[in-house]
C-alpha positions, 0 to 999 in steps of 0.5 A: 472524466479525468481521475488524478491520483495524488503521488509523493513529491513537489506536486502536492501544492505546486502542480507541474508546469504542464498544468499552467497551459494544460487547459487554456480555456479553463485557465482563462476562465478562472483567470477572470477572478484575478487581476494584472499580471496573474490574469495574463499568466493563467491564460497562456497559450502553449506556444507562449509559455516557453517564452516566459521568465522563471518569475512569471512561471512561478507566479502562474504556478502560485495562481493555479496552486490556490485552485488546485489544492482543494482538489488534491486534498479530496483525492481518494488515493495518496501514494508516498515514497520517501525517496521521491522527496529532496530530503526526509524532513520534507517527506514528513512535513508534506504528510503532516500537512496533507492529513492536517489540511484534509477534512476528516469526513472526506473518505480515503480509499487508498494509502500507500506509504513506502519509507525508511529508505532514506532515513530511519522512520519514527514508529510514532510518526507512522502510527500517526499517519496510518491512524489518520488514514484508517479513520477516513474509511480506508479500504486499501492499505500498502505499507512498506518499510526498509529491510534495515528498519522494521517496525511493528504494524500500527495496532489501529490496522488490526481494528480496521473493519473497512479494509478490502486490501492489505499489503505489508512488507518488512513489518513485525506483527506480534500484537494479540489477535484474540478479537481480530476480524477483517470482515471485508478483506479480499486481498492479503499480501505478506512479504518479509513480515516477521511473526512470533510463530506459525499459529499467530500467522494462521490466526491472521489468515483465518481472521479474513472470512472472505479472502480471495487473494493470499500471497506470502513471501519470505516470511520470518517466524521466530519460533519454527514449530509448525502449527498443529491445529486443524486447517480448514479450507478458505471458502472464498479463496481464488488465488494463492502464491505462497512460500514459507508456509508449512502444511498449507494445502488443506487451507488452500484447496478451494483455489483456482490458481496455486503457486507454492514454493516447497521444501524438498522434505515436504511429506504432508498430505495433499488434498484434492483441488475441485477448482483448480485451473492452474498450479505451479509448484517449485521445490527448494533443495537444500542439498543435492545428496541423496536424491539420485542426482 
C-alpha cells in the first residue's frame, strides 16, 4: 500500500511527470474510458515517454490529473509552505481551492502551514485556513509564521478538543484561557511564541492534562514577573526540552528525558526525578565576572 502526502506546490492538481508512466498497467486500464490521443498518452511505456512532445505530455498530465484529483482531496495530511510557490497569490489560491473543493465530512489529520516568508500574510486568511482544518477533526497542527511578521493564534485552536500535537512558531497568544482545555494534547512545542506573562504560559501548559512531550524555545514574555503560583507535576510527562521557562522543575519532575537551558542565577529548589533516565543542563552566563574564571 502506498501512502501519498499532499505537499505544497504545483502537484496539487497536476501530478509530476513520473506519474504518467509510474504504473503502466494502471494507466492503460484507466485509459480505456478515453478515446483517441488521450488513450495513447495514458498507456505510455517508460521508454516512449522521453520521445513525446511537450504538448503530448501536457495532454497526458491533464488526463491523469482528472483521476488523481479526487485522491488528493481525500488525503489526511496537508503540508503548505509559501516558499514552494512561484508567487504568494498562487499559494493563497491553492489553499482556498483545496478547502473549497474538499468535502467537510472527510477527516483531516495533519495540517502544516508555513507562511509569511515571501509576503506578509493577512490574519484573516490564516484564520480561515486553520478554521477549515479544525472543522475536519484535526489532530496535528503545525503553524509557522515569519519572525518579521507575527500574528495572533487563531482563536479556533483554543477550542479544538481533537488536537494531539500542537507546534507553534512566531505566533502571539493573549486570548482568554479561562475555559481552555486540550483533553487529547500529547505534544506541545512553542518556539518564539509571545505571551503576556508567565502565568498565561503556565495556564496553557496545565490545560493539557495528558501532555507527554513539552518543548519551549526562545519564548517572549511581555511581563517578566515570574509566576508565583504552585507548580504541580505534569502526570503524563515523558520528555521535556525547555528554555526561557523560569522555575519549571516541580512541573517536570515526572519526565524520563530532560533538557534545560538555565540562567546562571537559577537558585530554585530542584526536586527529585524518580523516572529520569537522561538529563542535559545548559547554564547561560551573562558575564564571567564573579564566578572564579
